[in-house]
MDAnalysis code that builds the backbone (N, CA, C; Angstrom):
import MDAnalysis as mda
import numpy as np

u = mda.Universe.empty(225, n_residues=75, atom_resindex=np.repeat(np.arange(75), 3), trajectory=True)
u.add_TopologyAttr("name", ["N", "CA", "C"] * 75)
u.add_TopologyAttr("resid", np.arange(1, 76))
u.add_TopologyAttr("resname", ["MET", "ILE", "ARG", "LEU", "VAL", "SER", "ILE", "GLY", "GLY", "VAL", "LEU", "LYS", "PRO", "ASP", "PHE", "GLN", "GLY", "ARG", "SER", "PRO", "GLY", "ARG", "GLY", "GLY", "TYR", "LEU", "HIS", "PRO", "ASP", "ALA", "ARG", "CYS", "LEU", "GLU", "GLY", "PHE", "VAL", "ARG", "SER", "LYS", "ARG", "LYS", "GLU", "PHE", "ARG", "SER", "LEU", "GLY", "CYS", "ALA", "PRO", "ALA", "ARG", "GLU", "ASP", "ARG", "GLU", "ARG", "ALA", "ALA", "ALA", "LEU", "ILE", "ALA", "ALA", "ALA", "CYS", "LEU", "ASP", "HIS", "LYS", "ALA", "LEU", "VAL", "GLU"])
u.atoms.positions = np.array([
    [95.476, 276.584, 31.359],
    [96.360, 275.736, 30.576],
    [95.777, 274.324, 30.564],
    [95.905, 273.708, 29.418],
    [95.395, 272.349, 29.225],
    [96.586, 271.408, 29.129],
    [96.503, 270.324, 29.863],
    [97.569, 269.324, 29.819],
    [97.320, 268.383, 28.656],
    [98.391, 268.085, 27.925],
    [98.368, 267.071, 26.870],
    [99.201, 265.900, 27.365],
    [98.722, 264.695, 27.132],
    [99.478, 263.513, 27.535],
    [99.711, 262.606, 26.343],
    [100.776, 261.870, 26.428],
    [101.091, 260.854, 25.442],
    [101.101, 259.514, 26.153],
    [100.124, 258.688, 25.820],
    [100.032, 257.359, 26.428],
    [100.132, 256.342, 25.302],
    [101.197, 255.585, 25.311],
    [101.413, 254.600, 24.252],
    [101.527, 255.230, 22.877],
    [102.054, 256.443, 22.826],
    [102.223, 257.136, 21.556],
    [100.979, 257.858, 21.059],
    [99.888, 257.781, 21.837],
    [98.643, 258.455, 21.470],
    [98.555, 259.767, 22.238],
    [98.371, 260.856, 21.511],
    [98.304, 262.184, 22.094],
    [96.851, 262.542, 22.374],
    [96.575, 262.978, 23.621],
    [95.214, 263.386, 23.941],
    [95.224, 264.449, 25.026],
    [94.205, 265.320, 25.025],
    [94.100, 266.320, 26.075],
    [93.700, 265.648, 27.391],
    [94.240, 266.146, 28.483],
    [93.915, 265.641, 29.816],
    [93.262, 266.789, 30.577],
    [91.970, 266.950, 30.422],
    [91.264, 268.086, 30.996],
    [91.226, 268.051, 32.518],
    [91.291, 266.871, 33.104],
    [91.266, 266.744, 34.560],
    [92.659, 266.839, 35.175],
    [93.692, 266.662, 34.335],
    [95.073, 266.725, 34.844],
    [95.475, 265.524, 35.664],
    [94.826, 264.386, 35.430],
    [95.099, 263.208, 36.254],
    [95.531, 261.971, 35.471],
    [95.596, 262.089, 34.168],
    [95.975, 260.926, 33.360],
    [97.435, 260.571, 33.575],
    [97.757, 259.277, 33.540],
    [99.161, 258.884, 33.648],
    [99.888, 259.196, 32.343],
    [101.172, 259.125, 32.387],
    [101.957, 259.329, 31.170],
    [102.651, 260.679, 31.152],
    [103.518, 260.844, 30.169],
    [104.251, 262.095, 30.002],
    [103.292, 263.181, 29.587],
    [103.492, 264.380, 30.090],
    [102.581, 265.460, 29.757],
    [103.267, 266.782, 29.501],
    [102.560, 267.645, 28.806],
    [102.997, 269.005, 28.552],
    [101.770, 269.896, 28.603],
    [101.981, 271.193, 28.703],
    [100.864, 272.118, 28.841],
    [100.770, 273.048, 27.649],
    [99.536, 273.429, 27.319],
    [99.267, 274.267, 26.166],
    [98.160, 275.259, 26.527],
    [98.362, 276.526, 26.160],
    [97.302, 277.518, 26.338],
    [96.147, 277.170, 25.409],
    [94.912, 277.304, 25.863],
    [93.780, 276.946, 25.011],
    [93.330, 278.055, 24.056],
    [94.171, 279.069, 23.830],
    [93.749, 280.109, 22.888],
    [94.145, 279.729, 21.458],
    [93.457, 280.317, 20.490],
    [93.613, 279.940, 19.082],
    [95.048, 280.070, 18.588],
    [95.744, 281.125, 18.986],
    [97.119, 281.343, 18.515],
    [98.061, 280.230, 18.975],
    [97.931, 279.832, 20.220],
    [98.795, 278.758, 20.733],
    [98.448, 277.407, 20.104],
    [97.162, 277.148, 19.911],
    [96.759, 275.883, 19.286],
    [97.266, 275.803, 17.849],
    [97.152, 276.906, 17.114],
    [97.651, 276.933, 15.731],
    [99.163, 276.742, 15.688],
    [99.875, 277.379, 16.610],
    [101.331, 277.225, 16.669],
    [101.742, 275.797, 16.978],
    [101.001, 275.146, 17.858],
    [101.275, 273.755, 18.197],
    [101.080, 272.855, 16.980],
    [100.014, 273.080, 16.239],
    [99.732, 272.265, 15.056],
    [100.792, 272.496, 13.982],
    [101.191, 273.745, 13.765],
    [102.146, 274.076, 12.704],
    [103.601, 273.808, 13.070],
    [103.872, 273.533, 14.324],
    [105.251, 273.370, 14.787],
    [106.027, 272.357, 13.950],
    [107.280, 272.676, 13.697],
    [108.135, 271.774, 12.923],
    [109.102, 271.007, 13.820],
    [108.853, 271.049, 15.116],
    [109.707, 270.312, 16.046],
    [109.602, 268.823, 15.773],
    [110.726, 268.171, 15.846],
    [110.715, 266.721, 15.620],
    [110.211, 265.984, 16.853],
    [110.495, 266.529, 18.037],
    [110.047, 265.882, 19.266],
    [109.695, 266.941, 20.292],
    [108.647, 266.673, 21.039],
    [108.270, 267.521, 22.163],
    [108.765, 266.814, 23.415],
    [109.846, 267.337, 24.006],
    [110.475, 266.659, 25.139],
    [109.515, 266.414, 26.286],
    [108.646, 267.395, 26.585],
    [107.735, 267.226, 27.709],
    [106.769, 266.060, 27.489],
    [106.460, 265.773, 26.230],
    [105.560, 264.658, 25.923],
    [106.311, 263.350, 25.731],
    [107.591, 263.431, 25.472],
    [108.384, 262.226, 25.256],
    [108.055, 261.533, 23.948],
    [107.551, 262.285, 22.975],
    [107.216, 261.687, 21.683],
    [107.252, 262.756, 20.599],
    [107.090, 262.303, 19.385],
    [107.039, 263.197, 18.224],
    [105.690, 262.991, 17.538],
    [104.627, 263.631, 18.037],
    [103.307, 263.406, 17.444],
    [103.227, 263.932, 16.020],
    [102.581, 263.162, 15.163],
    [102.381, 263.570, 13.775],
    [101.450, 264.776, 13.729],
    [101.524, 265.512, 12.639],
    [100.673, 266.697, 12.492],
    [99.190, 266.344, 12.655],
    [98.769, 265.211, 12.127],
    [97.371, 264.794, 12.240],
    [96.972, 264.620, 13.705],
    [97.868, 264.055, 14.517],
    [97.592, 263.876, 15.941],
    [97.499, 265.225, 16.658],
    [98.389, 266.154, 16.270],
    [98.353, 267.496, 16.873],
    [97.073, 268.219, 16.473],
    [96.653, 268.066, 15.208],
    [95.405, 268.691, 14.754],
    [94.207, 268.150, 15.525],
    [94.179, 266.840, 15.727],
    [93.064, 266.219, 16.455],
    [93.012, 266.705, 17.896],
    [94.168, 266.752, 18.560],
    [94.223, 267.213, 19.947],
    [93.810, 268.687, 20.040],
    [94.282, 269.517, 19.115],
    [93.921, 270.941, 19.118],
    [92.426, 271.121, 18.895],
    [91.840, 270.315, 18.011],
    [90.397, 270.402, 17.754],
    [89.592, 270.011, 18.995],
    [90.044, 268.989, 19.707],
    [89.354, 268.581, 20.935],
    [89.421, 269.679, 21.991],
    [90.585, 270.318, 22.112],
    [90.740, 271.405, 23.084],
    [89.860, 272.590, 22.693],
    [89.871, 272.966, 21.420],
    [89.062, 274.095, 20.959],
    [87.577, 273.827, 21.200],
    [87.125, 272.619, 20.891],
    [85.716, 272.273, 21.087],
    [85.341, 272.319, 22.568],
    [86.208, 271.817, 23.427],
    [85.932, 271.828, 24.865],
    [85.878, 273.257, 25.395],
    [86.750, 274.122, 24.893],
    [86.764, 275.514, 25.340],
    [85.516, 276.243, 24.871],
    [85.058, 275.956, 23.646],
    [83.825, 276.572, 23.154],
    [82.625, 276.103, 23.974],
    [82.593, 274.818, 24.310],
    [81.500, 274.290, 25.142],
    [81.507, 274.955, 26.510],
    [82.692, 275.145, 27.076],
    [82.814, 275.768, 28.391],
    [82.335, 277.219, 28.351],
    [82.737, 277.955, 27.306],
    [82.316, 279.360, 27.172],
    [80.806, 279.459, 27.031],
    [80.195, 278.525, 26.310],
    [78.741, 278.532, 26.134],
    [78.038, 278.289, 27.462],
    [78.605, 277.435, 28.312],
    [78.001, 277.168, 29.615],
    [78.125, 278.372, 30.542],
    [79.241, 279.088, 30.458],
    [79.490, 280.228, 31.339],
    [78.614, 281.429, 30.948],
    [78.383, 281.605, 29.660],
    [77.617, 282.771, 29.196],
    [76.168, 282.612, 29.365],
])
């Protein structure tokens, strides 16, 4: 699971799990990332904010890229 944090209204993945701020967790698989991006929720309580779709897309892309890089290193 990858932690997402909202710091000053900016949504970003926290791969180390040590960033300050409100956080929520997301599975790094494609189905969960797509669901997060498409979600129509007005606010994510765990994050304490309502990230715009563009912010969710950017965060999902960063997570997907990091997971692909990790898989390439493992293989």
